[in-house]
C-alpha positions in Angstrom: -28.5 9.1 2.4 -26.0 8.7 -0.4 -27.3 8.1 -3.9 -26.5 4.6 -5.0 -24.8 5.7 -8.2 -22.5 8.0 -6.2 -21.7 5.3 -3.8 -21.1 2.6 -6.4 -19.0 4.8 -8.7 -17.0 6.2 -5.8 -16.1 2.8 -4.5 -15.5 1.3 -7.9 -13.2 4.1 -9.1 -11.6 4.3 -5.6 -10.6 0.7 -6.0 -9.1 1.6 -9.4 -7.1 4.5 -8.0 -5.9 2.3 -5.1 -4.9 -0.5 -7.4 -3.2 1.9 -9.8 -1.2 3.4 -6.9 -0.2 0.0 -5.6 0.9 -1.0 -9.1 3.0 2.1 -9.5 4.6 1.4 -6.1 5.2 -2.2 -6.9 6.8 -1.3 -10.3 9.1 1.2 -8.7 10.0 -1.3 -5.9 10.8 -4.0 -8.4 12.7 -1.8 -10.9 14.8 0.5 -8.7 14.2 2.1 -5.3 15.9 5.2 -6.5 12.8 6.0 -8.6 11.0 6.8 -5.4 13.0 10.1 -5.4 12.3 10.9 -9.1 10.0 13.9 -9.3 8.5 12.7 -12.6 7.3 9.5 -10.9 5.2 11.6 -8.6 3.8 13.5 -11.6 2.9 10.1 -13.2 1.0 9.1 -10.0 -0.8 12.4 -9.9 -1.7 12.2 -13.6 -3.2 8.8 -13.2 -5.3 9.8 -10.2 -6.5 13.0 -11.8 -7.4 11.1 -15.0 -9.3 8.5 -13.2 -11.1 11.2 -11.1 -12.2 13.1 -14.2 -13.5 9.9 -15.8 -15.3 9.1 -12.5 -17.0 12.5 -12.2 -17.9 12.7 -15.9 -19.5 9.2 -15.8 -21.3 9.9 -12.5 -22.7 13.2 -13.8 -23.8 11.5 -17.0 -25.5 8.7 -15.0 -27.3 11.3 -12.9 -28.7 12.9 -16.1 -26.5 16.0 -15.7 -28.0 16.8 -12.3 -24.9 16.9 -10.2 -24.8 19.2 -7.1 -21.6 20.5 -5.6 -22.2 18.2 -2.6 -22.8 15.1 -4.8 -19.7 15.8 -6.9 -17.5 16.3 -3.8 -19.0 13.2 -2.2 -18.3 11.1 -5.3 -14.7 12.2 -5.5 -14.0 12.0 -1.8 -15.4 8.4 -1.5 -13.1 7.4 -4.4 -10.1 9.2 -2.9 -10.5 7.7 0.6 -11.0 4.1 -0.9 -7.9 4.7 -3.1 -5.8 6.0 -0.2 -6.8 3.1 2.1 -5.9 0.5 -0.5 -2.6 2.2 -1.3 -1.7 2.6 2.4 -2.6 -1.0 3.1 -0.3 -2.1 0.2 2.5 0.1 1.5 2.2 -1.2 5.0 2.3 -4.8 3.8 5.2 -4.2 1.4 7.4 -2.2 3.8 6.5 -3.9 7.1 5.6 -7.5 6.2 6.8 -8.5 2.8 10.2 -6.7 2.8 11.0 -4.8 5.9 14.6 -4.4 4.8 13.4 -2.2 1.9 12.4 0.6 4.2 16.0 0.9 5.5 17.4 0.9 1.9 14.8 3.4 0.9 15.7 5.6 3.9 19.3 5.6 2.8 18.2 6.5 -0.8 16.1 9.4 0.5 19.0 10.7 2.7 21.4 10.6 -0.2 18.9 12.4 -2.4 18.2 15.0 0.3 21.9 15.7 0.9 22.4 16.1 -2.8 19.6 18.6 -3.1 20.7 20.6 0.0 24.2 20.7 -1.4 22.9 22.0 -4.7 21.2 24.9 -2.9 24.4 25.7 -0.9 23.0 24.7 2.5 25.7 24.8 5.2 27.2 21.5 6.3 25.8 21.9 9.8 22.3 22.2 8.5 22.8 19.2 6.3 24.1 17.2 9.2 21.1 18.2 11.3 18.7 17.2 8.5 20.4 13.8 8.1 20.2 13.2 11.9 16.5 14.0 11.9 15.9 11.7 8.9 17.8 8.8 10.6 15.6 9.2 13.7 12.4 8.9 11.8 10.9 5.9 10.1 8.6 7.2 7.4 7.6 3.7 6.3 6.4 2.4 9.7 2.8 1.5 10.0 2.1 4.5 12.2 3.8 7.0 9.8 2.1 5.5 6.8 -1.3 5.9 8.5 -0.4 9.5 9.5 0.5 10.1 5.8 -2.9 8.7 4.7 -4.7 11.2 6.9 -2.7 14.0 5.4 -3.5 12.6 1.9 -7.2 12.6 2.7 -6.9 16.3 3.7 -5.2 17.1 0.4 -7.8 15.0 -1.4 -10.6 17.0 0.2 -9.0 20.2 -1.2 -8.8 18.6 -4.7 -12.4 17.4 -4.2 -13.6 20.9 -3.6 -11.9 22.1 -6.8 -13.2 19.1 -8.9 -16.7 19.6 -7.4 -16.8 23.2 -8.3 -15.8 22.3 -11.9 -18.2 19.3 -12.4 -21.3 20.5 -10.6 -24.4 21.3 -12.7 -24.8 24.8 -13.8 -27.6 26.4 -11.8 -30.6 27.7 -13.7 -32.3 30.9 -12.8 -36.1 30.8 -12.8 
C-alpha cells in the first residue's frame, strides 16, 4: 500500500511537471517551430523537471518527518514522472494530431534541415546524409503511436533518474 503523502505529492507534482512541459511545448509552438531544434530549450525543460522533482522529494521527506526510504523516494519521484509524462504526451497527441496536424509536417521539415546541417558540419558523406533524410521522411515522430512509444522510453529514462534521486534523498540509515 502506498503512503497517502507519497501518492498525493507524486500526483500533485506530476500534474505540475506535465503542465509545465505542455506550456513549454505550447510556447515553442506559438513562437517558432525552429525552437524545437534548439539544444538550450531541451536544457530548460530538463531544468524545470529537475527543479520540480527536487522540491517534490524535499517536501515529501519533510512531511514524512525525515523518514524516507529508498523505495518511498523512488516511488514518489516515479509517480510524478509518469503523471507528468502522460499529461505531456496527451497534450502533444492533441496538438500534433487533432488541433494542428499540419504542424507535424512543418516540424518534420525543420528537423530534417537541422539534421542535414549538423551532418554537414561533421563532414558526413552526401550518401549518408541522403540515407538519413530518406529514413526521416519515412517516419512520423509526431504520430500518436510514435508519441506513445516515446513516452515509454521517457518512463524508462525517468526510472533511471528516479534511482539517482532516491539514493540522494533517502534517509541516512542509523546503526544500532
